[in-house]
C-alpha positions as CSV (number, residue, x, y, z in Angstrom):
1,L,127.7,100.7,100.7
2,L,128.3,103.4,98.1
3,K,132.0,103.5,98.9
4,Y,132.4,99.7,98.5
5,A,130.2,99.5,95.4
6,G,132.0,102.4,93.7
7,I,128.7,104.2,93.1
8,E,128.3,108.0,93.1
9,S,126.1,109.9,95.6
10,G,122.4,110.0,94.6
11,G,119.2,108.4,95.6
12,V,115.4,108.6,95.0
13,T,112.6,111.1,95.3
14,F,109.1,110.0,96.4
15,A,106.7,112.2,94.5
16,G,103.0,112.4,94.9
17,L,100.0,114.3,96.2
18,T,99.5,114.7,100.0
19,P,98.7,112.7,102.0
20,A,100.7,109.7,100.7
21,G,103.0,108.8,103.5
22,K,106.1,110.3,101.9
23,T,107.3,112.2,105.0
24,T,106.5,109.2,107.2
25,A,108.7,107.1,105.0
26,L,111.5,109.5,105.4
27,Q,111.1,109.6,109.2
28,V,111.2,105.8,109.3
29,A,114.4,105.8,107.3
30,A,115.9,108.6,109.4
31,S,115.3,106.6,112.6
32,V,117.8,104.1,111.5
33,W,120.6,106.6,112.2
34,G,119.1,109.5,114.2
35,H,116.0,111.1,115.6
36,G,113.0,110.2,113.4
37,G,110.7,112.9,114.6
38,D,108.9,115.2,112.2
39,P,111.3,118.0,111.2
40,G,108.5,120.5,111.4
41,A,107.9,119.6,115.1
42,Y,111.4,118.8,116.3
43,G,113.5,121.3,114.2
44,E,117.3,120.7,114.3
45,V,116.9,117.7,116.6
46,A,115.3,115.7,113.8
47,Y,117.6,113.8,111.4
48,C,115.4,114.8,108.4
49,R,116.2,118.1,106.7
50,S,114.1,120.3,104.4
51,W,115.0,121.3,100.8
52,S,114.5,124.9,101.8
53,M,118.2,125.9,101.9
54,T,120.9,127.5,99.8
55,P,123.5,125.5,97.9
56,T,126.1,126.6,100.4
57,A,124.0,125.3,103.3
58,L,123.4,122.1,101.4
59,E,127.2,121.5,101.2
60,S,127.4,121.7,104.9
61,V,124.5,119.4,105.5
62,A,125.8,116.8,103.0
63,A,129.2,116.9,104.5
64,S,127.7,116.3,108.0
65,H,125.9,113.2,106.6
66,N,129.0,111.8,104.9
67,D,128.9,108.0,104.3
68,S,125.3,107.9,105.6
69,L,121.7,108.6,104.7
70,L,120.5,112.1,103.9
71,C,116.7,112.7,104.1
72,L,115.4,115.8,102.4
73,D,111.7,116.6,102.7
74,E,109.4,119.1,101.0
75,L,111.0,119.3,97.6
76,G,108.5,122.0,96.6
77,K,110.2,124.5,99.0
78,A,113.5,124.2,97.1
79,D,114.6,127.4,95.2
80,R,113.5,126.8,91.6
81,S,116.4,128.9,90.3
82,T,119.1,126.8,92.1
83,Y,117.6,123.4,92.4
84,S,119.0,122.0,89.1
85,R,122.5,123.1,90.3
86,M,121.9,121.6,93.7
87,V,121.2,118.1,92.2
88,Y,124.6,118.1,90.5
89,L,126.2,119.6,93.6
90,I,125.0,116.9,96.0
91,S,125.7,114.0,93.6
92,G,129.2,115.4,92.7
93,G,130.5,114.8,96.2
94,S,132.4,118.0,96.8
95,G,131.6,121.7,97.4
96,K,132.8,124.8,95.7
97,P,136.4,126.0,96.3
98,R,136.4,129.1,98.4
99,G,139.1,131.4,99.5
100,L,140.0,132.9,102.9
101,P,140.6,136.7,103.4
102,D,144.4,136.0,103.5
103,G,144.3,134.4,100.1
104,E,144.5,130.8,101.3
105,M,141.9,128.3,100.2
106,R,139.3,126.9,102.6
107,A,139.3,123.2,103.2
108,L,137.1,121.7,100.5
109,R,134.0,120.0,101.8
110,S,133.3,116.5,100.5
111,W,130.8,113.8,101.1
112,R,129.3,110.5,99.9
113,V,125.6,110.2,100.7
114,F,122.5,108.3,99.7
115,I,119.5,110.7,99.4
116,L,115.9,110.0,100.2
117,S,113.8,112.9,99.1
118,S,110.1,113.6,99.0
119,G,107.7,116.2,97.7
120,E,104.5,116.7,95.8
121,L,106.6,117.5,92.7
122,S,109.0,115.1,91.2
123,S,112.6,116.1,90.6
124,A,112.0,116.5,86.9
125,D,108.9,118.7,87.6
126,K,110.9,120.9,89.9
127,I,113.6,121.4,87.3
128,A,110.9,122.3,84.8
129,E,109.7,125.1,87.1
130,S,112.8,127.1,86.1
131,G,111.9,126.8,82.4
132,T,114.5,124.2,81.6
133,K,114.4,120.6,80.7
134,A,115.7,117.9,83.1
135,K,118.8,116.2,81.7
136,G,119.3,112.5,81.7
137,G,122.2,112.9,84.1
138,Q,120.0,114.8,86.6
139,L,117.2,112.1,86.4
140,L,119.8,109.4,87.1
141,R,121.1,111.2,90.2
142,L,117.7,111.5,91.9
143,L,115.4,108.8,90.6
144,D,111.7,109.8,90.6
145,I,109.4,107.3,92.2
146,R,105.8,108.3,91.8
147,V,103.8,107.3,94.7
148,P,100.3,105.9,93.8
149,E,97.2,107.9,94.9
150,S,96.5,105.3,97.5
151,G,99.7,106.2,99.2
152,I,102.7,104.2,100.6
153,F,100.9,102.7,103.7
154,S,97.7,101.5,102.1
155,H,98.4,97.7,101.9
156,G,95.6,96.3,104.0
157,Q,97.2,97.1,107.4
158,D,95.8,99.2,110.2
159,A,94.8,102.6,109.0
160,N,96.7,104.1,112.0
161,A,100.0,102.4,111.0
162,A,101.5,105.5,109.6
163,D,100.5,107.6,112.7
164,T,102.0,104.9,114.9
165,L,105.3,104.9,113.0
166,K,105.5,108.7,113.1
167,R,105.1,108.6,116.9
168,V,107.6,105.8,117.7
169,C,110.3,107.2,115.3
170,A,110.7,110.1,117.7
171,Q,111.0,107.7,120.7
172,F,113.2,104.9,119.4
173,Y,116.0,105.6,117.0
174,G,119.7,105.2,116.2
175,T,119.8,101.5,116.9
176,A,119.3,99.8,113.6
177,G,122.2,101.6,111.8
178,P,125.0,100.4,114.1
179,A,123.5,96.9,114.1
180,F,123.5,96.9,110.3
181,I,127.2,97.9,110.3
182,A,128.0,95.0,112.6
183,G,126.1,92.6,110.4
184,L,127.9,93.9,107.3
185,I,131.4,93.6,108.7
186,D,130.9,90.2,110.4
187,G,134.6,89.5,110.7
188,L,135.5,90.9,107.2
189,D,138.2,93.5,106.5
190,A,137.7,96.5,104.1
191,T,139.1,94.6,101.1
192,Q,136.8,91.6,101.6
193,I,133.7,93.9,102.1
194,H,134.6,95.7,98.8
195,E,134.8,92.5,96.9
196,K,131.6,91.2,98.5
197,I,129.6,94.3,97.8
198,S,130.9,95.0,94.2
199,R,130.2,91.4,93.2
200,A,126.8,91.5,94.7
201,V,125.9,94.8,92.9
202,Q,126.9,93.3,89.5
203,L,124.9,90.2,90.1
204,H,121.7,91.8,91.4
205,A,121.9,94.6,88.8
206,E,122.0,92.0,86.0
207,N,119.0,90.2,87.5
208,L,117.0,93.4,87.9
209,T,117.7,94.8,84.4
210,P,115.0,94.1,81.8
211,A,115.9,93.2,78.3
212,N,116.7,96.0,75.8
213,A,117.3,98.4,78.7
214,T,119.0,101.7,77.7
215,P,122.5,102.5,79.1
216,E,120.9,105.1,81.4
217,T,118.5,102.5,82.8
218,K,121.3,100.1,83.5
219,R,123.2,102.7,85.3
220,A,120.2,103.7,87.4
221,I,119.4,100.1,88.3
222,K,122.7,99.8,90.2
223,K,121.1,102.0,92.8
224,F,118.1,99.6,93.1
225,A,120.6,96.7,93.4
226,L,122.5,98.5,96.2
227,V,119.3,99.1,98.1
228,K,118.4,95.4,97.6
229,I,121.8,94.4,99.0
230,G,121.3,96.6,102.0
231,G,117.9,95.1,102.7
232,L,119.2,91.5,102.3
233,V,122.1,92.2,104.7
234,A,119.7,93.8,107.2
235,A,117.3,90.9,107.0
236,G,120.0,88.3,107.3
237,A,121.4,90.0,110.4
238,G,118.0,90.2,112.0
239,V,117.9,94.0,111.9
240,L,114.8,93.9,109.7
241,P,112.0,91.5,110.6
242,F,111.4,90.5,107.0
243,Q,112.1,87.4,105.0
244,M,114.6,87.6,102.1
245,A,111.7,87.1,99.6
246,T,109.9,90.2,101.1
247,V,113.0,92.4,100.5
248,Q,113.3,91.1,96.9
249,S,109.7,91.6,96.0
250,S,109.7,95.1,97.6
251,I,112.7,96.2,95.5
252,Q,111.1,94.7,92.3
253,S,107.8,96.6,93.0
254,V,109.5,100.0,93.4
255,L,111.7,99.3,90.3
256,S,108.7,98.4,88.3
257,A,107.0,101.7,89.3
258,W,110.1,103.6,88.1
259,L,110.3,101.7,84.8
260,L,106.6,102.4,84.1
261,D,107.5,106.1,84.1
262,R,108.6,106.7,80.5
263,Q,110.6,109.8,81.6
264,G,112.7,107.6,83.7
265,D,113.5,105.1,80.9
266,S,114.5,107.3,78.0
267,S,117.7,109.0,76.9
268,D,118.4,112.7,76.5
269,S,118.1,112.4,72.8
270,E,114.7,110.6,73.0
271,R,113.4,113.3,75.3
272,A,114.7,116.0,73.0
273,L,113.0,114.5,69.9
274,S,109.8,114.0,71.9
275,D,109.9,117.7,73.0
276,L,110.6,118.8,69.4
277,R,107.6,116.7,68.2
278,G,105.3,118.3,70.8
279,F,106.5,121.8,69.9
280,L,105.8,121.3,66.2
281,L,102.3,120.0,66.9
282,A,101.6,122.9,69.2
283,N,103.0,125.7,67.0
284,R,101.6,124.7,63.5
285,A,99.9,128.2,63.3
286,R,103.4,129.8,63.4
287,M,104.4,128.2,60.1
288,M,103.5,129.0,56.4
289,Y,103.3,126.7,53.4
290,A,106.5,127.0,51.5
291,D,104.9,127.3,48.1
292,E,102.6,130.1,48.8
293,N,103.1,133.9,48.7
294,A,101.1,134.7,51.7
295,S,100.1,138.3,52.2
296,H,100.0,137.7,55.9
297,V,103.1,136.2,57.7
298,P,102.3,134.6,61.0
299,A,103.5,136.4,64.1
300,K,106.8,135.0,65.4
301,L,107.3,132.8,62.3
302,I,109.3,129.7,63.1
303,G,109.4,128.1,59.6
304,Y,107.5,126.5,56.8
305,V,105.7,123.4,55.7
306,H,106.6,121.9,52.3
307,R,103.6,120.0,50.9
308,R,104.1,116.6,49.3
309,D,103.5,116.6,45.6
310,G,100.0,115.3,44.7
311,S,99.1,114.9,48.4
312,I,95.5,115.2,49.6
313,G,94.9,117.4,52.6
314,N,98.1,119.3,52.5
315,E,100.2,116.3,53.7
316,P,103.7,117.6,54.7
317,D,106.8,116.4,52.9
318,L,109.2,118.4,55.1
319,I,109.0,120.6,58.1
320,L,111.3,123.6,57.6
321,L,112.6,125.4,60.6
322,T,114.5,128.7,60.7
323,N,117.6,128.9,63.0
324,E,115.6,130.8,65.6
325,G,112.7,128.4,65.3
326,L,114.9,125.4,65.9
327,R,116.5,127.0,69.0
328,E,113.1,127.7,70.4
329,A,111.8,124.2,69.6
330,V,114.6,122.5,71.5
331,T,114.9,124.9,74.4
332,G,116.7,123.2,77.2
333,H,118.5,120.8,74.9
334,D,121.7,121.0,72.9
335,S,120.5,121.9,69.4
336,R,123.6,120.3,67.8
337,M,122.9,117.1,69.6
338,V,119.2,117.2,68.4
339,L,120.3,117.8,64.8
340,C,122.8,115.0,65.0
341,E,120.2,112.6,66.4
342,L,117.7,113.6,63.6
343,D,120.4,112.9,61.0
344,R,121.3,109.6,62.6
345,R,117.6,108.5,62.4
346,G,117.2,109.7,58.8
347,L,114.8,112.5,59.8
348,L,116.9,115.3,58.4
349,K,117.2,116.3,54.7
350,K,120.5,118.0,53.8
351,S,122.0,119.7,50.8
352,Q,125.2,118.1,49.5
353,G,128.3,119.3,51.3
354,Y,126.4,120.6,54.3
355,K,126.2,119.0,57.7
356,Y,122.6,119.7,58.7
357,R,121.0,122.4,56.6
358,A,119.2,122.4,53.3
359,H,118.9,125.0,50.6
360,I,115.1,125.3,50.1
361,E,112.9,127.4,47.9
362,S,110.3,129.0,50.1
363,V,107.9,131.9,49.5
364,G,109.6,132.6,46.2
365,Q,113.3,132.7,47.4
366,Q,116.2,130.4,48.2
367,I,116.9,130.2,51.9
368,W,118.8,128.0,54.3
369,L,116.5,126.0,56.7
370,Y,116.6,122.9,58.8
371,A,114.5,120.4,56.8
372,I,112.9,117.8,59.1
373,R,111.0,114.8,57.7
374,P,107.5,114.1,58.9
375,G,108.7,110.9,60.6
376,I,109.4,113.1,63.6
377,F,105.7,112.8,64.4
378,D,106.2,109.1,65.0
379,V,108.8,109.7,67.7
380,G,107.4,108.7,71.1
381,H,104.7,106.6,69.5
382,E,106.7,103.5,68.6
383,P,105.1,100.1,69.5
384,E,105.9,99.0,73.0
385,S,108.3,96.2,73.2
């Protein structure tokens, strides 16, 4: 479906504490195409794979799952130093060019896969382990779906339902996938399938998208629309024993869970300003008042606070950051992008003729600083729409 919809590789990560049924969900999905047994018990026979691999190995695994589903379990085992790069690699659809000993180039590996991932950590949390911030592009490639504490299989059915699924996935598998393909084709040629799927993605994405959604949210919802189409085709062909309404309500339920996660519904600039606000609140002790000649300068000084004239309780008029202080405050983000966004929102005071900095008198001398207005502390606390 990715090919006919014109959507890049990517997918979702089920994140939550064990036990929550995440691995079982991957096994059920894997059984559509191959052996659904637990990868820990069946090893290479199992269709599921573990995140515990190098980027080069991931290229090989992704290529072997081209135009199909790729299940990756145990996100916590991924190498924290390379995981961020692996997300871009797997969604990019092609491997790294490599040469042969004779100087010729190896054949470039390529793929187009839909990823179903799971782990106790979310994709964003895994990226944060390396000390960097998750970019919006990364969050769009692997959408974090946080599983509730009650788990995936806790909807009033038999408590042994998950165990039963784990057992039968290793006995019956590889049947639903070909049946789905037959139901999808149903006498259509490639051009007709492309027109059918692309129209359906546009229609369902529009129906699923809430009002005032960000461009990033609209882009991500296309993946939910694609999953919905797959479910409807499978139900219509008798591959899934569900009514159409069940498929639709299921997709809406998972989409709602994703939208409730603020990190999944905010832009890079919004996350950057939220991080900046948090840094300023947490590091107030590393700033001096601009109008005082302090005998003691805080260790690792990052800037100054300019008090509002006539204020009570030292109310700030400006937060003044040094160049080094700003870089530390927005670690993991493009500082020029952050300054541009502050300026766009009217949160930056500038001297005439200068793009971002202000010539400020602090501790008895004129110095160049980044002057941020106190409205920064309202970022992330706007009224909910």
